[in-house]
PDB file of N, CA, C and O in Angstrom, chain B, residues numbered from 101:
ATOM      1  N   UNK B 101      71.897-212.091   1.729  1.00  0.00           N
ATOM      2  CA  UNK B 101      71.812-212.067   0.603  1.00  0.00           C
ATOM      3  C   UNK B 101      72.209-213.228  -0.153  1.00  0.00           C
ATOM      4  O   UNK B 101      71.394-213.729  -0.929  1.00  0.00           O
ATOM      5  N   UNK B 102      73.231-213.660  -0.036  1.00  0.00           N
ATOM      6  CA  UNK B 102      73.901-214.793  -0.527  1.00  0.00           C
ATOM      7  C   UNK B 102      72.847-216.373  -0.733  1.00  0.00           C
ATOM      8  O   UNK B 102      72.956-217.298  -1.538  1.00  0.00           O
ATOM      9  N   UNK B 103      71.572-216.052   0.714  1.00  0.00           N
ATOM     10  CA  UNK B 103      70.349-217.256   0.104  1.00  0.00           C
ATOM     11  C   UNK B 103      69.669-216.989  -0.739  1.00  0.00           C
ATOM     12  O   UNK B 103      68.853-217.783  -1.207  1.00  0.00           O
ATOM     13  N   UNK B 104      69.861-215.593  -1.217  1.00  0.00           N
ATOM     14  CA  UNK B 104      68.642-215.314  -2.569  1.00  0.00           C
ATOM     15  C   UNK B 104      69.332-215.352  -3.634  1.00  0.00           C
ATOM     16  O   UNK B 104      68.766-215.489  -4.718  1.00  0.00           O
ATOM     17  N   UNK B 105      70.842-215.224  -3.527  1.00  0.00           N
ATOM     18  CA  UNK B 105      71.558-214.831  -5.026  1.00  0.00           C
ATOM     19  C   UNK B 105      71.797-216.598  -5.495  1.00  0.00           C
ATOM     20  O   UNK B 105      71.350-217.022  -6.561  1.00  0.00           O
ATOM     21  N   UNK B 106      72.564-217.483  -4.510  1.00  0.00           N
ATOM     22  CA  UNK B 106      73.087-218.829  -5.016  1.00  0.00           C
ATOM     23  C   UNK B 106      72.216-219.597  -5.754  1.00  0.00           C
ATOM     24  O   UNK B 106      72.819-220.350  -6.518  1.00  0.00           O
ATOM     25  N   UNK B 107      70.682-219.704  -5.817  1.00  0.00           N
ATOM     26  CA  UNK B 107      69.494-220.163  -6.398  1.00  0.00           C
ATOM     27  C   UNK B 107      70.198-219.821  -7.463  1.00  0.00           C
ATOM     28  O   UNK B 107      70.860-220.624  -8.120  1.00  0.00           O
ATOM     29  N   UNK B 108      70.081-218.360  -7.749  1.00  0.00           N
ATOM     30  CA  UNK B 108      70.064-217.925  -9.331  1.00  0.00           C
ATOM     31  C   UNK B 108      71.387-218.366 -10.091  1.00  0.00           C
ATOM     32  O   UNK B 108      71.278-218.931 -11.179  1.00  0.00           O
ATOM     33  N   UNK B 109      72.508-218.143  -9.591  1.00  0.00           N
ATOM     34  CA  UNK B 109      74.034-218.548  -9.878  1.00  0.00           C
ATOM     35  C   UNK B 109      73.732-219.824 -10.527  1.00  0.00           C
ATOM     36  O   UNK B 109      73.894-220.110 -11.714  1.00  0.00           O
ATOM     37  N   UNK B 110      73.070-220.867  -9.172  1.00  0.00           N
ATOM     38  CA  UNK B 110      73.403-222.164  -9.521  1.00  0.00           C
ATOM     39  C   UNK B 110      72.536-222.645 -11.295  1.00  0.00           C
ATOM     40  O   UNK B 110      72.868-223.337 -12.257  1.00  0.00           O
ATOM     41  N   UNK B 111      71.255-221.745 -10.900  1.00  0.00           N
ATOM     42  CA  UNK B 111      70.298-221.915 -12.155  1.00  0.00           C
ATOM     43  C   UNK B 111      71.321-221.054 -13.533  1.00  0.00           C
ATOM     44  O   UNK B 111      71.402-221.601 -14.633  1.00  0.00           O
ATOM     45  N   UNK B 112      71.690-220.346 -13.390  1.00  0.00           N
ATOM     46  CA  UNK B 112      73.090-219.541 -14.489  1.00  0.00           C
ATOM     47  C   UNK B 112      73.745-220.948 -14.933  1.00  0.00           C
ATOM     48  O   UNK B 112      73.405-221.432 -16.012  1.00  0.00           O
ATOM     49  N   UNK B 113      74.683-221.610 -14.109  1.00  0.00           N
ATOM     50  CA  UNK B 113      75.463-222.712 -14.437  1.00  0.00           C
ATOM     51  C   UNK B 113      74.341-224.158 -14.802  1.00  0.00           C
ATOM     52  O   UNK B 113      74.871-225.242 -15.046  1.00  0.00           O
ATOM     53  N   UNK B 114      73.341-224.074 -14.804  1.00  0.00           N
ATOM     54  CA  UNK B 114      72.958-225.290 -15.321  1.00  0.00           C
ATOM     55  C   UNK B 114      71.843-224.834 -16.660  1.00  0.00           C
ATOM     56  O   UNK B 114      70.824-225.504 -16.827  1.00  0.00           O
ATOM     57  N   UNK B 115      72.124-223.771 -17.468  1.00  0.00           N
ATOM     58  CA  UNK B 115      71.796-223.143 -18.517  1.00  0.00           C
ATOM     59  C   UNK B 115      72.418-223.456 -19.314  1.00  0.00           C
ATOM     60  O   UNK B 115      73.574-223.872 -19.231  1.00  0.00           O
ATOM     61  N   UNK B 116      71.550-223.268 -20.562  1.00  0.00           N
ATOM     62  CA  UNK B 116      72.197-223.612 -21.771  1.00  0.00           C
ATOM     63  C   UNK B 116      73.324-222.150 -22.510  1.00  0.00           C
ATOM     64  O   UNK B 116      73.865-222.180 -23.615  1.00  0.00           O
ATOM     65  N   UNK B 117      73.410-220.830 -21.333  1.00  0.00           N
ATOM     66  CA  UNK B 117      74.336-219.876 -22.049  1.00  0.00           C
ATOM     67  C   UNK B 117      75.682-220.476 -22.092  1.00  0.00           C
ATOM     68  O   UNK B 117      75.925-221.636 -21.760  1.00  0.00           O
ATOM     69  N   UNK B 118      76.714-219.447 -22.604  1.00  0.00           N
ATOM     70  CA  UNK B 118      77.835-219.882 -22.732  1.00  0.00           C
ATOM     71  C   UNK B 118      78.630-219.292 -22.014  1.00  0.00           C
ATOM     72  O   UNK B 118      78.375-218.150 -21.631  1.00  0.00           O
ATOM     73  N   UNK B 119      79.733-219.908 -21.678  1.00  0.00           N
ATOM     74  CA  UNK B 119      80.509-219.452 -19.931  1.00  0.00           C
ATOM     75  C   UNK B 119      81.121-217.976 -20.009  1.00  0.00           C
ATOM     76  O   UNK B 119      81.816-217.520 -19.101  1.00  0.00           O
ATOM     77  N   UNK B 120      80.863-217.403 -20.956  1.00  0.00           N
ATOM     78  CA  UNK B 120      80.868-215.956 -20.872  1.00  0.00           C
ATOM     79  C   UNK B 120      80.073-215.289 -20.623  1.00  0.00           C
ATOM     80  O   UNK B 120      80.258-214.399 -19.793  1.00  0.00           O
ATOM     81  N   UNK B 121      78.826-215.468 -21.275  1.00  0.00           N
ATOM     82  CA  UNK B 121      77.529-214.917 -20.554  1.00  0.00           C
ATOM     83  C   UNK B 121      77.121-214.943 -19.178  1.00  0.00           C
ATOM     84  O   UNK B 121      76.415-214.171 -18.529  1.00  0.00           O
ATOM     85  N   UNK B 122      78.058-216.594 -18.712  1.00  0.00           N
ATOM     86  CA  UNK B 122      77.596-216.800 -17.089  1.00  0.00           C
ATOM     87  C   UNK B 122      78.309-215.875 -16.648  1.00  0.00           C
ATOM     88  O   UNK B 122      77.849-215.132 -15.781  1.00  0.00           O
ATOM     89  N   UNK B 123      79.569-215.703 -17.127  1.00  0.00           N
ATOM     90  CA  UNK B 123      80.954-215.089 -16.150  1.00  0.00           C
ATOM     91  C   UNK B 123      80.264-213.466 -16.177  1.00  0.00           C
ATOM     92  O   UNK B 123      80.224-212.740 -15.184  1.00  0.00           O
ATOM     93  N   UNK B 124      79.845-213.167 -17.274  1.00  0.00           N
ATOM     94  CA  UNK B 124      79.534-211.642 -17.264  1.00  0.00           C
ATOM     95  C   UNK B 124      78.136-211.199 -16.364  1.00  0.00           C
ATOM     96  O   UNK B 124      77.917-210.040 -16.010  1.00  0.00           O
ATOM     97  N   UNK B 125      77.066-212.590 -16.015  1.00  0.00           N
ATOM     98  CA  UNK B 125      76.215-212.463 -15.183  1.00  0.00           C
ATOM     99  C   UNK B 125      77.065-212.422 -13.654  1.00  0.00           C
ATOM    100  O   UNK B 125      76.776-211.725 -12.681  1.00  0.00           O
ATOM    101  N   UNK B 126      77.727-212.992 -13.732  1.00  0.00           N
ATOM    102  CA  UNK B 126      78.080-213.621 -12.181  1.00  0.00           C
ATOM    103  C   UNK B 126      78.951-212.345 -12.093  1.00  0.00           C
ATOM    104  O   UNK B 126      78.896-211.824 -10.980  1.00  0.00           O
ATOM    105  N   UNK B 127      79.832-211.641 -13.093  1.00  0.00           N
ATOM    106  CA  UNK B 127      80.603-210.399 -12.520  1.00  0.00           C
ATOM    107  C   UNK B 127      79.350-209.271 -12.044  1.00  0.00           C
ATOM    108  O   UNK B 127      79.446-208.585 -11.026  1.00  0.00           O
ATOM    109  N   UNK B 128      78.113-209.225 -13.031  1.00  0.00           N
ATOM    110  CA  UNK B 128      77.558-208.111 -12.906  1.00  0.00           C
ATOM    111  C   UNK B 128      76.644-208.380 -11.223  1.00  0.00           C
ATOM    112  O   UNK B 128      76.240-207.429 -10.554  1.00  0.00           O
ATOM    113  N   UNK B 129      76.455-209.999 -10.766  1.00  0.00           N
ATOM    114  CA  UNK B 129      75.680-209.506  -9.327  1.00  0.00           C
ATOM    115  C   UNK B 129      77.102-209.855  -8.674  1.00  0.00           C
ATOM    116  O   UNK B 129      76.806-210.566  -7.713  1.00  0.00           O
ATOM    117  N   UNK B 130      78.218-209.743  -8.702  1.00  0.00           N
ATOM    118  CA  UNK B 130      79.363-209.198  -7.940  1.00  0.00           C
ATOM    119  C   UNK B 130      79.067-207.569  -7.444  1.00  0.00           C
ATOM    120  O   UNK B 130      78.684-207.116  -6.365  1.00  0.00           O
ATOM    121  N   UNK B 131      79.407-206.952  -8.670  1.00  0.00           N
ATOM    122  CA  UNK B 131      78.407-205.857  -8.731  1.00  0.00           C
ATOM    123  C   UNK B 131      77.916-205.116  -7.928  1.00  0.00           C
ATOM    124  O   UNK B 131      78.371-204.186  -7.261  1.00  0.00           O
ATOM    125  N   UNK B 132      76.170-205.938  -8.087  1.00  0.00           N
ATOM    126  CA  UNK B 132      75.121-205.816  -7.509  1.00  0.00           C
ATOM    127  C   UNK B 132      75.381-205.877  -6.051  1.00  0.00           C
ATOM    128  O   UNK B 132      75.122-204.822  -5.472  1.00  0.00           O
ATOM    129  N   UNK B 133      75.761-206.697  -5.420  1.00  0.00           N
ATOM    130  CA  UNK B 133      76.577-207.210  -4.503  1.00  0.00           C
ATOM    131  C   UNK B 133      77.340-205.971  -3.251  1.00  0.00           C
ATOM    132  O   UNK B 133      77.306-205.910  -2.022  1.00  0.00           O
ATOM    133  N   UNK B 134      78.016-205.076  -4.378  1.00  0.00           N
ATOM    134  CA  UNK B 134      79.420-204.278  -3.855  1.00  0.00           C
ATOM    135  C   UNK B 134      77.819-202.704  -3.732  1.00  0.00           C
ATOM    136  O   UNK B 134      77.829-201.883  -2.815  1.00  0.00           O
ATOM    137  N   UNK B 135      76.975-202.705  -4.586  1.00  0.00           N
ATOM    138  CA  UNK B 135      76.088-201.507  -4.458  1.00  0.00           C
ATOM    139  C   UNK B 135      75.484-201.498  -3.592  1.00  0.00           C
ATOM    140  O   UNK B 135      75.247-200.502  -2.909  1.00  0.00           O
ATOM    141  N   UNK B 136      74.953-202.973  -3.344  1.00  0.00           N
ATOM    142  CA  UNK B 136      73.903-203.764  -2.039  1.00  0.00           C
ATOM    143  C   UNK B 136      74.491-202.709  -0.975  1.00  0.00           C
ATOM    144  O   UNK B 136      73.897-201.687  -0.631  1.00  0.00           O
ATOM    145  N   UNK B 137      75.963-203.188  -0.433  1.00  0.00           N
ATOM    146  CA  UNK B 137      76.806-202.690   0.572  1.00  0.00           C
ATOM    147  C   UNK B 137      76.861-201.098   0.850  1.00  0.00           C
ATOM    148  O   UNK B 137      76.737-200.579   1.959  1.00  0.00           O
ATOM    149  N   UNK B 138      77.075-200.412  -0.397  1.00  0.00           N
ATOM    150  CA  UNK B 138      77.557-199.567  -0.196  1.00  0.00           C
ATOM    151  C   UNK B 138      75.959-198.417   0.186  1.00  0.00           C
ATOM    152  O   UNK B 138      75.798-197.406   0.870  1.00  0.00           O
ATOM    153  N   UNK B 139      75.196-199.131  -0.543  1.00  0.00           N
ATOM    154  CA  UNK B 139      73.712-198.288  -0.067  1.00  0.00           C
ATOM    155  C   UNK B 139      73.511-198.377   1.238  1.00  0.00           C
ATOM    156  O   UNK B 139      73.161-197.406   1.909  1.00  0.00           O
ATOM    157  N   UNK B 140      73.801-200.063   1.932  1.00  0.00           N
ATOM    158  CA  UNK B 140      73.653-200.058   3.725  1.00  0.00           C
ATOM    159  C   UNK B 140      74.633-199.408   4.242  1.00  0.00           C
ATOM    160  O   UNK B 140      74.648-199.289   5.468  1.00  0.00           O
ATOM    161  N   UNK B 141      75.763-198.790   3.395  1.00  0.00           N
ATOM    162  CA  UNK B 141      76.957-197.700   4.571  1.00  0.00           C
ATOM    163  C   UNK B 141      76.602-196.960   4.350  1.00  0.00           C
ATOM    164  O   UNK B 141      76.583-196.331   5.408  1.00  0.00           O
ATOM    165  N   UNK B 142      75.947-196.013   3.175  1.00  0.00           N
ATOM    166  CA  UNK B 142      75.588-194.540   3.428  1.00  0.00           C
ATOM    167  C   UNK B 142      74.135-194.726   3.822  1.00  0.00           C
ATOM    168  O   UNK B 142      73.557-193.644   3.719  1.00  0.00           O
ATOM    169  N   UNK B 143      73.516-195.471   4.139  1.00  0.00           N
ATOM    170  CA  UNK B 143      72.123-195.291   4.672  1.00  0.00           C
ATOM    171  C   UNK B 143      71.896-196.482   6.071  1.00  0.00           C
ATOM    172  O   UNK B 143      71.392-197.605   6.070  1.00  0.00           O
ATOM    173  N   UNK B 144      72.323-195.912   6.851  1.00  0.00           N
ATOM    174  CA  UNK B 144      72.565-197.179   8.271  1.00  0.00           C
ATOM    175  C   UNK B 144      71.073-197.822   8.385  1.00  0.00           C
ATOM    176  O   UNK B 144      70.978-199.049   8.411  1.00  0.00           O
ATOM    177  N   UNK B 145      69.908-197.009   8.452  1.00  0.00           N
ATOM    178  CA  UNK B 145      68.562-197.585   8.687  1.00  0.00           C
ATOM    179  C   UNK B 145      68.018-198.632   7.875  1.00  0.00           C
ATOM    180  O   UNK B 145      67.146-199.425   8.230  1.00  0.00           O
ATOM    181  N   UNK B 146      68.672-198.577   6.604  1.00  0.00           N
ATOM    182  CA  UNK B 146      68.410-199.644   5.696  1.00  0.00           C
ATOM    183  C   UNK B 146      68.876-200.915   6.172  1.00  0.00           C
ATOM    184  O   UNK B 146      68.582-201.838   5.412  1.00  0.00           O
ATOM    185  N   UNK B 147      69.765-201.371   7.603  1.00  0.00           N
ATOM    186  CA  UNK B 147      69.829-202.480   7.907  1.00  0.00           C
ATOM    187  C   UNK B 147      69.091-203.279   8.610  1.00  0.00           C
ATOM    188  O   UNK B 147      69.263-204.486   8.781  1.00  0.00           O
ATOM    189  N   UNK B 148      67.931-202.340   9.189  1.00  0.00           N
ATOM    190  CA  UNK B 148      66.531-202.709   9.849  1.00  0.00           C
ATOM    191  C   UNK B 148      65.866-203.547   9.083  1.00  0.00           C
ATOM    192  O   UNK B 148      65.362-204.527   9.632  1.00  0.00           O
ATOM    193  N   UNK B 149      65.672-203.323   7.337  1.00  0.00           N
ATOM    194  CA  UNK B 149      65.010-204.205   6.789  1.00  0.00           C
ATOM    195  C   UNK B 149      65.209-205.077   6.172  1.00  0.00           C
ATOM    196  O   UNK B 149      66.290-205.174   5.590  1.00  0.00           O
ATOM    197  N   UNK B 150      64.153-206.126   6.058  1.00  0.00           N
ATOM    198  CA  UNK B 150      64.481-207.572   5.009  1.00  0.00           C
ATOM    199  C   UNK B 150      65.608-207.244   3.819  1.00  0.00           C
ATOM    200  O   UNK B 150      65.421-206.390   2.952  1.00  0.00           O
ATOM    201  N   UNK B 151      66.617-207.935   3.909  1.00  0.00           N
ATOM    202  CA  UNK B 151      67.497-208.433   2.755  1.00  0.00           C
ATOM    203  C   UNK B 151      66.737-208.432   1.647  1.00  0.00           C
ATOM    204  O   UNK B 151      67.191-207.703   0.765  1.00  0.00           O
ATOM    205  N   UNK B 152      65.442-209.161   1.303  1.00  0.00           N
ATOM    206  CA  UNK B 152      64.688-209.321   0.051  1.00  0.00           C
ATOM    207  C   UNK B 152      63.979-208.422  -0.450  1.00  0.00           C
ATOM    208  O   UNK B 152      63.812-208.355  -1.668  1.00  0.00           O
ATOM    209  N   UNK B 153      63.416-207.540   0.435  1.00  0.00           N
ATOM    210  CA  UNK B 153      62.428-206.384   0.034  1.00  0.00           C
ATOM    211  C   UNK B 153      63.719-205.596  -0.361  1.00  0.00           C
ATOM    212  O   UNK B 153      63.694-205.275  -1.549  1.00  0.00           O
ATOM    213  N   UNK B 154      64.838-205.198   0.310  1.00  0.00           N
ATOM    214  CA  UNK B 154      65.822-204.394  -0.111  1.00  0.00           C
ATOM    215  C   UNK B 154      66.132-204.534  -2.030  1.00  0.00           C
ATOM    216  O   UNK B 154      66.088-203.724  -2.957  1.00  0.00           O
ATOM    217  N   UNK B 155      66.413-205.871  -1.927  1.00  0.00           N
ATOM    218  CA  UNK B 155      67.586-206.432  -2.894  1.00  0.00           C
ATOM    219  C   UNK B 155      65.794-206.223  -4.178  1.00  0.00           C
ATOM    220  O   UNK B 155      65.986-205.559  -5.196  1.00  0.00           O
ATOM    221  N   UNK B 156      64.417-206.768  -3.975  1.00  0.00           N
ATOM    222  CA  UNK B 156      63.488-206.503  -4.678  1.00  0.00           C
ATOM    223  C   UNK B 156      63.511-204.926  -5.029  1.00  0.00           C
ATOM    224  O   UNK B 156      63.222-204.509  -6.150  1.00  0.00           O
ATOM    225  N   UNK B 157      63.830-204.217  -4.108  1.00  0.00           N
ATOM    226  CA  UNK B 157      63.652-202.586  -4.552  1.00  0.00           C
ATOM    227  C   UNK B 157      64.682-202.092  -5.364  1.00  0.00           C
ATOM    228  O   UNK B 157      64.523-201.197  -6.193  1.00  0.00           O
ATOM    229  N   UNK B 158      66.006-202.816  -5.074  1.00  0.00           N
ATOM    230  CA  UNK B 158      66.939-202.355  -6.017  1.00  0.00           C
ATOM    231  C   UNK B 158      67.058-202.853  -7.491  1.00  0.00           C
ATOM    232  O   UNK B 158      67.768-202.259  -8.303  1.00  0.00           O
ATOM    233  N   UNK B 159      66.366-203.919  -7.792  1.00  0.00           N
ATOM    234  CA  UNK B 159      66.192-204.284  -8.951  1.00  0.00           C
ATOM    235  C   UNK B 159      64.957-204.011  -9.717  1.00  0.00           C
ATOM    236  O   UNK B 159      64.788-204.495 -10.836  1.00  0.00           O
ATOM    237  N   UNK B 160      64.297-203.428  -9.275  1.00  0.00           N
ATOM    238  CA  UNK B 160      62.882-203.508  -9.409  1.00  0.00           C
ATOM    239  C   UNK B 160      62.531-203.121 -10.979  1.00  0.00           C
ATOM    240  O   UNK B 160      61.627-203.659 -11.618  1.00  0.00           O
ATOM    241  N   UNK B 161      63.545-201.929 -11.561  1.00  0.00           N
ATOM    242  CA  UNK B 161      63.289-201.442 -12.710  1.00  0.00           C
ATOM    243  C   UNK B 161      64.966-201.604 -13.456  1.00  0.00           C
ATOM    244  O   UNK B 161      65.557-200.775 -14.148  1.00  0.00           O
ATOM    245  N   UNK B 162      65.353-202.773 -13.080  1.00  0.00           N
ATOM    246  CA  UNK B 162      67.046-202.815 -13.571  1.00  0.00           C
ATOM    247  C   UNK B 162      67.625-202.867 -12.452  1.00  0.00           C
ATOM    248  O   UNK B 162      67.130-202.951 -11.328  1.00  0.00           O
ATOM    249  N   UNK B 163      69.028-202.802 -12.876  1.00  0.00           N
ATOM    250  CA  UNK B 163      69.643-202.370 -11.631  1.00  0.00           C
ATOM    251  C   UNK B 163      70.083-200.734 -11.284  1.00  0.00           C
ATOM    252  O   UNK B 163      70.056-199.808 -12.095  1.00  0.00           O
ATOM    253  N   UNK B 164      70.471-200.666  -9.925  1.00  0.00           N
ATOM    254  CA  UNK B 164      70.746-199.147  -9.319  1.00  0.00           C
ATOM    255  C   UNK B 164      71.772-198.720 -10.553  1.00  0.00           C
ATOM    256  O   UNK B 164      72.339-199.467 -11.351  1.00  0.00           O
ATOM    257  N   UNK B 165      71.835-197.034 -10.433  1.00  0.00           N
ATOM    258  CA  UNK B 165      72.938-196.670 -11.268  1.00  0.00           C
ATOM    259  C   UNK B 165      73.844-196.610 -10.866  1.00  0.00           C
ATOM    260  O   UNK B 165      73.839-196.197  -9.706  1.00  0.00           O
ATOM    261  N   UNK B 166      75.338-196.982 -11.523  1.00  0.00           N
ATOM    262  CA  UNK B 166      76.241-197.904 -11.037  1.00  0.00           C
ATOM    263  C   UNK B 166      77.322-196.120 -10.895  1.00  0.00           C
ATOM    264  O   UNK B 166      77.598-195.226 -11.695  1.00  0.00           O
ATOM    265  N   UNK B 167      77.605-196.373  -9.484  1.00  0.00           N
ATOM    266  CA  UNK B 167      78.619-195.780  -9.173  1.00  0.00           C
ATOM    267  C   UNK B 167      80.211-195.459 -10.379  1.00  0.00           C
ATOM    268  O   UNK B 167      80.828-194.410 -10.560  1.00  0.00           O
ATOM    269  N   UNK B 168      80.380-196.529 -10.849  1.00  0.00           N
ATOM    270  CA  UNK B 168      81.368-196.419 -11.589  1.00  0.00           C
ATOM    271  C   UNK B 168      81.057-197.015 -12.781  1.00  0.00           C
ATOM    272  O   UNK B 168      80.284-197.964 -12.655  1.00  0.00           O
ATOM    273  N   UNK B 169      81.414-196.764 -13.915  1.00  0.00           N
ATOM    274  CA  UNK B 169      81.276-197.529 -15.569  1.00  0.00           C
ATOM    275  C   UNK B 169      80.680-196.643 -16.274  1.00  0.00           C
ATOM    276  O   UNK B 169      80.231-195.559 -15.904  1.00  0.00           O
ATOM    277  N   UNK B 170      80.678-197.242 -17.589  1.00  0.00           N
ATOM    278  CA  UNK B 170      80.285-196.657 -18.512  1.00  0.00           C
ATOM    279  C   UNK B 170      78.940-197.270 -18.793  1.00  0.00           C
ATOM    280  O   UNK B 170      78.421-197.989 -17.940  1.00  0.00           O
ATOM    281  N   UNK B 171      78.128-196.939 -20.361  1.00  0.00           N
ATOM    282  CA  UNK B 171      76.757-197.224 -20.696  1.00  0.00           C
ATOM    283  C   UNK B 171      76.487-198.725 -20.965  1.00  0.00           C
ATOM    284  O   UNK B 171      75.443-199.331 -20.721  1.00  0.00           O
ATOM    285  N   UNK B 172      77.743-199.261 -21.570  1.00  0.00           N
ATOM    286  CA  UNK B 172      77.402-201.042 -22.118  1.00  0.00           C
ATOM    287  C   UNK B 172      77.451-201.340 -20.860  1.00  0.00           C
ATOM    288  O   UNK B 172      76.656-202.264 -20.695  1.00  0.00           O
ATOM    289  N   UNK B 173      78.174-200.940 -19.438  1.00  0.00           N
ATOM    290  CA  UNK B 173      78.640-201.760 -18.464  1.00  0.00           C
ATOM    291  C   UNK B 173      76.778-201.850 -17.604  1.00  0.00           C
ATOM    292  O   UNK B 173      76.104-202.758 -17.117  1.00  0.00           O
ATOM    293  N   UNK B 174      76.553-200.050 -17.861  1.00  0.00           N
ATOM    294  CA  UNK B 174      74.883-200.000 -17.216  1.00  0.00           C
ATOM    295  C   UNK B 174      74.059-200.766 -17.531  1.00  0.00           C
ATOM    296  O   UNK B 174      73.226-201.248 -16.763  1.00  0.00           O
ATOM    297  N   UNK B 175      74.218-201.106 -19.275  1.00  0.00           N
ATOM    298  CA  UNK B 175      73.192-202.102 -19.360  1.00  0.00           C
ATOM    299  C   UNK B 175      73.298-203.627 -19.479  1.00  0.00           C
ATOM    300  O   UNK B 175      72.309-204.356 -19.543  1.00  0.00           O
ATOM    301  N   UNK B 176      74.639-204.085 -19.505  1.00  0.00           N
ATOM    302  CA  UNK B 176      74.861-205.602 -19.259  1.00  0.00           C
ATOM    303  C   UNK B 176      74.420-205.512 -17.770  1.00  0.00           C
ATOM    304  O   UNK B 176      73.691-206.418 -17.366  1.00  0.00           O
ATOM    305  N   UNK B 177      74.745-204.616 -16.989  1.00  0.00           N
ATOM    306  CA  UNK B 177      73.987-204.411 -15.140  1.00  0.00           C
ATOM    307  C   UNK B 177      72.665-204.346 -14.999  1.00  0.00           C
ATOM    308  O   UNK B 177      72.183-205.171 -14.221  1.00  0.00           O
ATOM    309  N   UNK B 178      71.976-203.645 -15.498  1.00  0.00           N
ATOM    310  CA  UNK B 178      70.670-204.033 -15.910  1.00  0.00           C
ATOM    311  C   UNK B 178      69.838-205.460 -16.511  1.00  0.00           C
ATOM    312  O   UNK B 178      68.942-206.098 -15.956  1.00  0.00           O
ATOM    313  N   UNK B 179      70.376-205.651 -17.613  1.00  0.00           N
ATOM    314  CA  UNK B 179      70.190-206.761 -18.136  1.00  0.00           C
ATOM    315  C   UNK B 179      70.089-208.142 -16.955  1.00  0.00           C
ATOM    316  O   UNK B 179      69.198-208.932 -16.644  1.00  0.00           O
ATOM    317  N   UNK B 180      71.585-207.907 -16.509  1.00  0.00           N
ATOM    318  CA  UNK B 180      71.735-209.197 -14.923  1.00  0.00           C
ATOM    319  C   UNK B 180      70.596-208.712 -14.114  1.00  0.00           C
ATOM    320  O   UNK B 180      69.841-209.638 -13.815  1.00  0.00           O
ATOM    321  N   UNK B 181      70.285-207.730 -13.732  1.00  0.00           N
ATOM    322  CA  UNK B 181      69.310-207.683 -12.551  1.00  0.00           C
ATOM    323  C   UNK B 181      67.814-207.754 -12.525  1.00  0.00           C
ATOM    324  O   UNK B 181      67.046-207.930 -11.578  1.00  0.00           O
ATOM    325  N   UNK B 182      67.499-207.497 -14.342  1.00  0.00           N
ATOM    326  CA  UNK B 182      66.249-208.081 -14.735  1.00  0.00           C
ATOM    327  C   UNK B 182      66.249-209.604 -14.877  1.00  0.00           C
ATOM    328  O   UNK B 182      65.214-210.121 -14.457  1.00  0.00           O
ATOM    329  N   UNK B 183      66.887-210.188 -15.220  1.00  0.00           N
ATOM    330  CA  UNK B 183      67.166-211.562 -15.198  1.00  0.00           C
ATOM    331  C   UNK B 183      66.837-212.376 -13.839  1.00  0.00           C
ATOM    332  O   UNK B 183      66.310-213.480 -13.697  1.00  0.00           O
ATOM    333  N   UNK B 184      67.367-211.379 -12.816  1.00  0.00           N
ATOM    334  CA  UNK B 184      67.467-212.222 -11.318  1.00  0.00           C
ATOM    335  C   UNK B 184      66.319-211.698 -10.806  1.00  0.00           C
ATOM    336  O   UNK B 184      65.795-212.245  -9.836  1.00  0.00           O
ATOM    337  N   UNK B 185      65.752-210.537 -11.399  1.00  0.00           N
ATOM    338  CA  UNK B 185      64.202-210.263 -10.916  1.00  0.00           C
ATOM    339  C   UNK B 185      63.261-211.241 -11.377  1.00  0.00           C
ATOM    340  O   UNK B 185      62.372-211.498 -10.564  1.00  0.00           O
ATOM    341  N   UNK B 186      63.222-211.888 -12.535  1.00  0.00           N
ATOM    342  CA  UNK B 186      62.559-212.755 -13.301  1.00  0.00           C
ATOM    343  C   UNK B 186      62.814-213.750 -12.831  1.00  0.00           C
ATOM    344  O   UNK B 186      61.928-214.558 -13.108  1.00  0.00           O
ATOM    345  N   UNK B 187      63.462-214.108 -12.326  1.00  0.00           N
ATOM    346  CA  UNK B 187      64.172-215.529 -11.495  1.00  0.00           C
ATOM    347  C   UNK B 187      63.595-215.691  -9.985  1.00  0.00           C
ATOM    348  O   UNK B 187      63.101-216.742  -9.577  1.00  0.00           O
ATOM    349  N   UNK B 188      63.717-214.568  -9.250  1.00  0.00           N
ATOM    350  CA  UNK B 188      63.011-214.829  -8.218  1.00  0.00           C
ATOM    351  C   UNK B 188      61.751-214.619  -7.887  1.00  0.00           C
ATOM    352  O   UNK B 188      61.195-214.999  -6.857  1.00  0.00           O
ATOM    353  N   UNK B 189      61.095-213.743  -9.152  1.00  0.00           N
ATOM    354  CA  UNK B 189      59.581-213.833  -9.136  1.00  0.00           C
ATOM    355  C   UNK B 189      58.921-215.245  -9.721  1.00  0.00           C
ATOM    356  O   UNK B 189      57.727-215.531  -9.632  1.00  0.00           O
ATOM    357  N   UNK B 190      59.950-216.068 -10.339  1.00  0.00           N
ATOM    358  CA  UNK B 190      59.367-217.276 -10.596  1.00  0.00           C
ATOM    359  C   UNK B 190      59.253-218.043  -9.653  1.00  0.00           C
ATOM    360  O   UNK B 190      58.178-218.624  -9.503  1.00  0.00           O
ATOM    361  N   UNK B 191      60.328-218.262  -8.753  1.00  0.00           N
ATOM    362  CA  UNK B 191      61.186-219.099  -8.404  1.00  0.00           C
ATOM    363  C   UNK B 191      60.157-218.960  -6.936  1.00  0.00           C
ATOM    364  O   UNK B 191      59.730-219.977  -6.389  1.00  0.00           O
ATOM    365  N   UNK B 192      59.868-217.672  -6.453  1.00  0.00           N
ATOM    366  CA  UNK B 192      58.710-217.166  -5.163  1.00  0.00           C
ATOM    367  C   UNK B 192      57.135-217.946  -5.306  1.00  0.00           C
ATOM    368  O   UNK B 192      56.381-218.040  -4.337  1.00  0.00           O
ATOM    369  N   UNK B 193      56.807-218.457  -6.633  1.00  0.00           N
ATOM    370  CA  UNK B 193      55.683-218.571  -6.510  1.00  0.00           C
ATOM    371  C   UNK B 193      55.285-220.165  -6.508  1.00  0.00           C
ATOM    372  O   UNK B 193      54.109-220.508  -6.385  1.00  0.00           O
TER     373      UNK B 193
END
């Protein structure tokens, strides 16, 4: 998963976004990783599927519903997931 995420984080670091916004996205990526691991733990059959496909499915329409967190956190998380999806789609071309 890190192979997919690292270029996105480097892209954010090189962008004109404020440090606070970049940190928000980094924090949300951390949460996404936690949700990814939770899914693998809850459904071991997912471990046999390609990571890129699982990640793509997770962020297809924003992010997964957070296990913990309020509406504002979910909205921020979904925004980061959509940004990651756009990045992955554009860099795959």
